[in-house]
C-alpha positions, 0 to 999 in steps of 0.5 A, a space after each residue: 308315636 314314634 318308635 325306637 329301632 333297637 339296633 344289634 339287640 337279638 332278643 325278641 322278647 327285649 323287642 317286643 316287651 320295649 316297643 322296638 321297630 322290627 325289621 324281618 330281613 330273611 327275604 333280603 339275606 336269602 335274596 343276596 347269599 342265593 344272588 351272589 351279589 357284589 358287597 363292597 370289593 368281594 363278590 360272594 357265589 
């Protein structure tokens, strides 16, 4: 069964009720923030 990705939807209840596919990026954001990796032309530290 194909699942819909609810892009831009921040209401977890709606995501769950509509059966949207959810990707938890919490660790990715933490690693990016703490690692000072490049994002486009800017470097964040």
